[in-house]
C-alpha positions as CSV (number, residue, x, y, z in Angstrom):
1,X,38.1,-27.3,-55.1
2,X,37.2,-23.9,-53.7
3,X,38.0,-20.7,-55.4
4,X,39.1,-17.9,-53.2
5,X,37.7,-15.4,-55.7
6,X,34.6,-17.2,-57.1
7,X,32.9,-14.0,-58.4
8,X,34.1,-11.9,-61.3
9,X,35.7,-8.6,-60.0
10,X,34.2,-6.8,-63.0
11,X,30.6,-7.9,-63.1
12,X,30.2,-10.1,-60.0
13,X,29.0,-13.2,-62.1
14,X,30.2,-16.5,-60.7
15,X,33.1,-18.3,-62.4
16,X,31.8,-20.8,-64.9
17,X,35.0,-22.1,-66.6
18,X,38.8,-22.3,-66.3
19,X,40.9,-20.8,-69.0
20,X,43.1,-23.7,-70.3
21,X,45.5,-24.3,-73.1
22,X,45.8,-27.6,-75.0
23,X,48.7,-27.9,-77.5
24,X,47.8,-29.1,-80.9
25,X,49.2,-29.8,-84.3
26,X,47.3,-28.1,-87.2
27,X,47.8,-29.8,-90.6
28,X,49.2,-27.7,-93.4
29,X,49.1,-28.2,-97.1
30,X,50.6,-26.6,-100.2
31,X,50.2,-27.1,-103.9
32,X,53.9,-26.4,-104.9
33,X,57.4,-27.5,-104.0
34,X,60.3,-25.2,-103.3
35,X,61.0,-22.1,-101.4
36,X,58.5,-19.2,-100.7
37,X,55.4,-21.3,-101.5
38,X,52.1,-20.6,-99.9
39,X,50.7,-22.9,-97.3
40,X,47.1,-23.2,-96.1
41,X,45.6,-24.9,-93.1
42,X,44.4,-28.4,-94.1
43,X,41.4,-28.1,-91.7
44,X,42.4,-30.7,-89.1
45,X,44.0,-30.2,-85.7
46,X,45.3,-33.0,-83.5
47,X,44.9,-31.9,-79.9
48,X,47.2,-33.3,-77.1
49,X,44.6,-33.4,-74.3
50,X,47.1,-35.0,-71.9
51,X,49.2,-31.8,-72.0
52,X,46.2,-29.5,-71.3
53,X,47.0,-27.0,-68.5
54,X,45.6,-23.8,-67.1
55,X,46.7,-20.8,-69.1
56,X,48.0,-19.0,-66.0
57,X,50.6,-21.6,-65.3
58,X,51.8,-21.3,-68.9
59,X,52.2,-17.5,-68.6
60,X,54.0,-17.7,-65.3
61,X,56.4,-20.3,-66.6
62,X,57.1,-18.1,-69.6
63,X,58.2,-15.2,-67.4
64,X,60.2,-17.4,-65.1
65,X,58.0,-17.4,-62.1
66,X,57.9,-20.6,-60.1
67,X,54.6,-21.3,-58.4
68,X,52.7,-24.3,-57.2
69,X,50.2,-24.9,-59.9
70,X,47.6,-26.2,-57.4
71,X,47.6,-22.8,-55.6
72,X,46.2,-20.6,-58.5
73,X,43.9,-20.8,-61.5
74,X,42.8,-18.5,-64.3
75,X,39.0,-18.6,-64.5
76,X,36.3,-16.7,-66.4
77,X,32.6,-15.8,-66.4
78,X,30.0,-16.0,-69.1
79,X,30.5,-12.3,-69.9
80,X,34.0,-13.0,-71.1
81,X,36.0,-11.6,-68.2
82,X,39.0,-13.5,-66.8
83,X,40.7,-13.3,-63.4
84,X,43.2,-15.1,-61.2
85,X,41.8,-16.9,-58.2
86,X,43.5,-18.9,-55.5
87,X,42.5,-22.5,-55.1
88,X,41.8,-24.4,-51.9
89,X,41.2,-28.2,-51.7
């Protein structure tokens, strides 16, 4: 793929990653039964890698925008900046 904006608009570094989301199930544990008990994270998370998607698509779907997922991508640079780029095959 080719990025239409390959360089960071803030610092001009080249994109070095896409910003993706992968849903997961984090285990919870508690020491008591009943209502209003405290839970803690159990320390394990099961990641659903098959549902991984670019973060931009998730945001656009949440606000009701309909776009072709293959046309845009959220990318980032090593300085931590993120930007939207178009994608060409």
